[in-house]
C-alpha positions in Angstrom: 30.1 9.4 -2.4 31.5 7.0 -5.1 29.0 4.5 -6.5 29.7 0.8 -7.1 27.9 -1.8 -9.2 30.6 -4.5 -9.2 28.7 -6.6 -6.7 25.6 -7.0 -8.8 27.6 -8.4 -11.6 28.7 -11.3 -9.5 25.3 -12.2 -8.1 23.0 -14.6 -10.0 19.7 -13.4 -11.4 16.5 -13.9 -9.4 14.2 -16.5 -11.0 10.9 -15.7 -12.5 7.7 -17.5 -11.5 5.1 -17.7 -14.2 1.6 -16.9 -13.0 0.3 -20.1 -14.8 2.6 -22.3 -12.7 1.0 -21.2 -9.4 -1.4 -23.5 -7.5 -4.4 -21.4 -6.2 -4.9 -23.9 -3.4 -1.3 -23.4 -2.1 -2.1 -20.2 -0.1 0.5 -19.0 2.4 -0.3 -20.2 5.9 1.6 -20.5 9.2 3.8 -23.6 8.8 6.7 -23.1 11.2 5.8 -24.5 14.6 9.0 -26.1 15.9 12.7 -25.5 15.7 13.0 -28.4 13.2 10.6 -26.5 10.9 13.0 -23.5 11.0 15.9 -25.7 9.8 13.7 -27.3 7.1 12.7 -23.8 6.0 16.3 -23.0 5.4 16.4 -25.7 2.7 13.5 -24.4 0.7 13.7 -22.6 -2.6 11.9 -19.6 -1.1 14.5 -19.1 1.6 17.3 -19.1 -0.9 15.3 -16.6 -3.1 14.9 -14.3 -0.1 18.6 -14.4 0.6 19.5 -13.6 -3.0 16.9 -10.9 -3.1 18.3 -9.1 0.0 21.9 -9.4 -1.4 20.8 -7.8 -4.7 19.0 -5.0 -2.9 22.0 -4.3 -0.7 24.4 -4.3 -3.6 22.3 -1.9 -5.6 22.7 0.9 -3.1 26.4 0.6 -2.4 27.8 4.2 -2.7 24.4 5.9 -3.0 23.1 8.4 -0.6 19.7 9.6 0.5 17.5 11.2 -0.6 16.9 9.2 -3.8 17.4 11.7 -6.7 16.7 9.4 -9.7 15.2 11.7 -12.4 13.2 8.8 -13.8 11.0 7.2 -11.1 10.0 3.6 -11.8 6.2 3.4 -12.2 5.8 0.1 -10.4 7.8 1.4 -7.4 5.8 4.6 -7.4 2.5 2.7 -7.3 3.5 0.7 -4.3 4.5 3.9 -2.5 1.1 5.3 -3.3 -0.4 2.2 -1.6 1.6 3.0 1.5 0.4 6.6 1.3 -3.2 5.4 1.5 -2.4 3.4 4.6 -0.8 6.6 6.1 -4.0 8.5 5.5 -5.9 5.9 7.4 -4.0 6.9 10.5 -5.5 10.4 10.3 -8.9 8.9 9.8 -8.5 6.5 12.8 -7.1 8.6 15.7 -5.8 6.9 18.9 -8.3 6.3 21.6 -7.9 8.0 25.0 -6.8 4.8 26.8 -4.4 4.6 29.7 -2.3 1.7 28.4 1.4 2.3 28.1 1.6 0.1 25.0 -1.0 -0.8 22.4 -3.7 1.7 21.7 -6.9 -0.2 20.8 -7.4 2.0 17.7 -4.6 0.0 16.0 -7.0 -3.0 15.9 -9.5 -0.8 14.0 -6.7 0.2 11.6 -5.8 -3.4 11.1 -9.4 -4.5 10.6 -9.7 -2.0 7.8 -6.5 -3.3 6.2 -7.9 -6.9 6.4 -11.1 -5.7 4.8 -9.6 -3.7 1.9 -6.3 -5.6 1.3 -7.5 -7.5 -1.7 -9.0 -4.3 -3.3 -5.7 -2.5 -2.7 -3.8 -5.2 -4.5 -6.4 -5.3 -7.2 -5.8 -1.7 -8.0 -2.0 -2.1 -7.7 -1.4 -5.1 -10.0 -2.2 -5.4 -13.7 -5.1 -7.8 -14.6 -2.6 -10.5 -15.7 -1.5 -10.8 -12.1 -4.8 -10.7 -10.3 -4.8 -14.4 -9.8 -1.8 -14.1 -7.5 -3.6 -11.8 -5.0 -4.5 -14.6 -2.6 -0.8 -15.7 -2.6 0.5 -12.2 -1.9 -2.0 -10.6 0.5 -1.0 -12.6 3.6 2.5 -11.0 3.5 1.1 -7.5 3.2 -1.4 -8.1 6.1 1.5 -9.2 8.4 3.8 -6.3 7.4 2.7 -3.7 9.9 2.4 -5.5 13.2 0.2 -7.8 15.1 -3.3 -6.5 15.4 -4.0 -8.9 18.3 -0.9 -8.3 20.4 -0.5 -4.7 19.1 3.2 -5.0 18.7 5.7 -4.7 15.8 9.1 -6.3 15.3 11.6 -7.7 12.8 9.3 -10.5 11.8 6.8 -8.0 10.5 9.6 -6.2 8.6 10.6 -9.5 7.1 7.0 -10.0 5.9 7.1 -6.8 4.0 10.4 -7.8 2.4 8.8 -11.1 1.4 5.9 -9.2 -0.1 8.4 -7.2 -2.2 10.1 -10.5 -3.1 6.8 -11.9 -4.4 6.3 -8.9 -6.6 9.7 -9.4 -8.0 9.3 -13.1 -8.7 6.1 -12.2 -10.6 8.2 -9.5 -12.4 5.9 -6.6 -11.3 9.1 -5.2 -9.8 12.0 -6.0 -12.2 15.3 -7.3 -10.7 17.4 -4.6 -12.3 19.9 -2.3 -10.5 18.0 0.9 -11.0 14.7 -0.6 -9.9 16.2 -2.4 -6.9 17.9 0.9 -5.9 14.6 2.7 -5.9 13.0 -0.2 -4.0 15.5 0.5 -1.1 16.0 4.3 -1.2 12.4 5.2 -2.0 10.0 2.3 -1.3 11.6 0.9 1.8 12.3 4.3 3.3 8.6 5.1 2.8 7.6 1.9 4.5 10.0 2.6 7.4 8.5 6.0 8.0 5.0 4.6 7.9 5.9 2.0 10.5 7.5 4.7 12.7 4.3 6.7 12.6 2.2 3.6 13.5 4.5 3.0 16.4 4.2 6.5 17.7 0.5 7.1 17.2 -0.7 3.7 18.4 2.2 3.1 20.8 3.0 -0.4 19.5 5.1 -2.5 21.8 8.4 -4.0 20.5 7.8 -7.6 19.5 10.3 -9.9 21.3 12.6 -7.1 22.2 16.0 -8.1 23.7 16.4 -4.7 25.4 20.0 -3.5 25.5 21.2 -6.9 24.0 19.3 -6.3 20.8 20.4 -4.3 17.8 17.1 -2.4 17.5 13.7 -2.9 19.1 11.7 -2.7 15.8 13.8 -3.1 12.6 16.9 -4.7 11.2 17.1 -4.3 7.4 17.7 -0.6 7.6 21.1 -1.3 9.2 21.9 -3.8 6.5 21.0 -1.5 3.7 22.6 1.5 5.4 25.9 -0.3 6.0 25.8 -1.3 2.3 25.5 2.4 1.4 28.7 3.1 3.4 30.6 0.0 2.5 33.0 1.1 -0.2 34.1 4.4 1.1 36.7 5.6 3.6 35.7 9.2 4.4 33.1 8.3 7.0 34.4 5.9 9.7 32.3 3.5 11.6 32.9 5.5 14.8 31.1 8.5 13.2 27.8 7.2 14.5 28.9 8.3 18.0 28.9 11.9 17.0 25.3 13.1 17.2 23.3 14.5 15.4 23.8 12.5 12.3 22.8 13.5 8.7 20.0 11.5 7.1 22.2 10.5 4.2 21.9 6.8 4.7 19.6 4.3 6.4 22.1 3.4 9.1 22.3 7.0 10.3 18.5 7.4 10.0 17.9 4.4 12.2 20.3 5.6 14.9 18.7 9.0 15.0 15.3 7.3 15.3 16.6 5.5 18.4 17.8 8.8 19.9 14.4 10.2 19.4 12.5 7.5 21.3 15.1 6.5 23.9 16.8 8.5 26.6 20.0 8.0 28.5 23.6 7.3 27.3 23.9 5.6 23.9 26.2 2.9 25.2 23.6 1.9 27.8 20.4 1.5 25.7 22.2 0.5 22.4 25.1 -1.6 23.5 25.3 -3.6 20.3 25.5 -0.6 18.1 28.0 1.0 20.4 30.1 -2.1 20.3 30.1 -2.1 16.5 31.0 1.6 16.5 34.0 1.1 18.8 35.1 -2.4 17.8 34.9 -2.5 14.0 37.1 -0.3 11.8 35.6 -0.9 8.3 32.1 -0.8 7.0 32.8 -4.0 4.9 33.0 -6.0 8.1 30.0 -4.3 9.6 27.9 -5.1 6.5 28.9 -8.8 6.4 28.5 -9.2 10.1 25.0 -7.7 10.1 23.9 -10.2 7.4 25.1 -13.0 9.5 23.4 -11.6 12.6 20.1 -11.2 10.6 20.2 -14.8 9.5 20.9 -16.1 13.0 18.9 -13.8 15.2 15.8 -13.1 13.0 15.5 -15.9 10.4 16.9 -18.5 12.7 14.6 -17.8 15.6 11.3 -19.8 15.8 9.6 -17.1 17.9 10.2 -14.6 15.1 9.5 -16.6 11.9 6.6 -18.7 13.3 4.3 -15.7 12.5 5.4 -15.5 8.8 3.0 -17.3 6.3 4.7 -19.6 3.8 3.5 -21.2 0.6 2.5 -20.2 -2.9 5.3 -18.2 -4.4 7.5 -19.1 -1.5 6.6 -22.8 -1.6 7.0 -25.0 1.4 8.8 -27.8 -0.4 10.1 -29.6 2.7 8.5 -32.9 1.8 10.6 -33.2 -1.3 13.7 -32.3 0.7 12.9 -35.1 3.2 12.4 -37.7 0.5 15.7 -36.7 -1.2 17.5 -36.8 2.1 16.2 -40.3 2.9 16.6 -41.9 -0.6 20.0 -40.4 -1.6 23.0 -39.0 0.1 23.7 -35.7 -1.5 27.3 -34.6 -1.6 27.5 -30.8 -1.7 30.2 -29.1 -3.8 30.6 -26.5 -1.1 31.8 -27.7 2.3 29.7 -26.9 5.4 30.3 -23.5 6.9 31.4 -23.1 10.5 30.4 -19.7 11.7 32.9 -17.7 13.8 32.5 -14.7 15.9 32.4 -11.2 14.4 35.2 -8.8 15.2 33.2 -6.8 17.8 31.8 -9.9 19.4 35.0 -11.5 20.6 34.6 -9.9 24.0 32.0 -7.6 25.5 32.0 -4.9 28.1 29.6 -6.8 30.3 31.4 -10.1 30.4 29.2 -11.8 27.8 30.4 -15.1 26.5 30.6 -15.8 22.8 28.5 -18.9 21.7 30.1 -22.0 20.3 30.4 -22.1 16.5 27.3 -23.2 14.7 27.4 -25.5 11.7 25.3 -24.6 8.7 24.9 -27.4 6.2 24.5 -26.6 2.5 21.0 -27.1 1.2 20.4 -30.2 -0.9 17.7 -29.2 -3.2 18.8 -25.8 -4.6 22.1 -24.3 -5.4 23.8 -23.3 -2.1 23.3 -19.5 -2.3 23.2 -18.8 1.4 23.0 -15.4 3.2 26.6 -15.7 4.4 28.4 -17.5 1.5 26.3 -16.7 -1.5 28.3 -13.5 -2.2 31.5 -12.1 -0.8 31.7 -8.3 -1.0 34.6 -6.8 -2.9 37.5 -6.4 -0.6 40.3 -3.9 -1.1 43.3 -5.3 0.7 45.5 -2.5 -0.6 42.9 0.2 -0.8 42.4 3.2 1.5 39.6 1.5 3.5 41.1 -2.0 3.4 44.3 -1.4 5.4 44.7 -3.8 8.3 42.0 -6.2 7.3 42.5 -9.7 8.6 42.5 -12.6 6.3 40.3 -14.7 8.5 36.6 -14.9 7.7 34.1 -12.8 9.5 31.6 -14.8 11.5 28.2 -14.0 13.0 27.6 -11.5 15.7 27.1 -12.7 19.2 23.4 -13.4 20.1 21.4 -10.5 21.3 20.7 -12.0 24.7 24.1 -13.1 25.8 24.5 -14.9 29.2 26.1 -12.9 31.9 29.4 -14.0 33.4 30.1 -14.7 37.1 28.9 -12.0 39.5 29.7 -11.0 43.0 26.8 -13.1 44.3 27.9 -16.3 42.6 31.7 -16.3 42.2 32.3 -16.2 46.0 29.5 -18.6 46.9 31.0 -21.8 48.5 30.5 -25.0 46.5 29.4 -28.3 48.1 31.5 -31.4 47.2 30.4 -34.9 47.8 31.9 -38.3 47.1 34.8 -40.5 48.3 37.9 -38.8 49.4 36.1 -35.7 50.6 36.6 -35.0 54.3 33.5 -34.0 56.2 34.0 -31.1 58.5 33.0 -31.8 62.1 30.7 -29.3 63.8 32.5 -26.8 66.0 32.6 -27.3 69.8 30.3 -25.2 71.9 32.0 -22.3 73.7 33.3 -23.0 77.2 31.8 -21.3 80.2 33.8 -19.3 82.8 33.7 -22.3 85.2 35.5 -24.6 82.8 32.5 -26.9 82.0 30.0 -27.0 79.2 26.3 -26.4 79.6 24.4 -28.7 77.3 20.7 -28.0 77.0 18.4 -31.0 77.4 15.1 -31.7 75.7 13.2 -30.0 78.5 15.2 -26.8 78.1 17.2 -27.3 81.4 20.9 -27.3 81.6 22.6 -30.7 82.1 25.5 -30.5 84.5 28.8 -32.3 84.0 29.3 -35.7 85.8 31.9 -34.4 88.3 29.5 -31.7 89.6 26.6 -34.2 89.9 28.8 -36.6 91.9 29.9 -34.0 94.3 26.3 -33.1 95.0 25.3 -36.7 95.6 28.0 -37.2 98.1 
């Protein structure tokens, strides 16, 4: 597969945070409690750093396959992998308990308690002495990277916590923001993390956190599809529809994730993974798949309060919303980039189940930092005349439809009569009772007896 590094040249460099500039008292805590907090978070410097970080990771693996065969492993990446190997050994030392629960083995809480106890010592062994002062600012992200020890579940929010943990290591320059290092972070380090989480899910039967069922992309992860689609983006030999022909080779993270679904789920693929099936049948080029998944990740993961409310913020990813509020109230900032109106992705224009596409959402450009957003910060290299660019539309690609789309009219609702009230509406009179064989009507009285018609009563009185 041909490799490509043109995208990294167009992306800005990730900033460096000196250890001396950190406030030890600004430890990461849970700060997102309302939907307004989610919107404020999108204007913080840490949110923009995370978007740039993911873009750089994705661009570093364009055209590269698995397994990672770099002859010179990066020492810092290898040391983080060794940390994950220690956590994997703990699973053998803490076997699951013989409990009858379908989801959530109680031994996972024991595993999590051990992580909480030894997290600081693990980071102390990982980082050089010059970075030990940052351990209180990094450990909260590592602790929330493997699931909830209370609810015994795992989801995309925990995966995001691990990506933020790697971002913190990069901001401190423990991991260098260089193409070769970033490539090994994805193809070696993230793959190791993904396999560790799969084993935790299997051994301790972790429940999917906030799963959307068939309306969701995946019950547990999301970044593997972003990185995997980046690996396949600038080639034309493997079409998008190839994911329907099982089994798939483990040459990229996209195929690996789909094969994982087929291992843990039964039934037709189009039934239990309708989003992935719609992508495979409705999108012709990996470029659009990749850009659409980025938009869906920002909308369905980072834009959902129920997901990001469990992510600690502060420290290296500072919660600088107060400064944003003061700037917004004192001055009216005019952005150099117009607001972006998101439109539907190619495979979300219509669905097989009659799902409706949501109305466009307006994303305003941030006022404090350069507007490097997930969806407009970098536009992948298009090839309008290339072999895999034929037939591309010139219109921008918008976000994917929400995971839980509302159903359309059903047989029980579309035929249901609707009541209308108001002036001009004629009221229907009640139908007349059926006539008897003698030509008169029997009307029951309050006592239950039949009241005879006046003519019959007169004849009797005479």
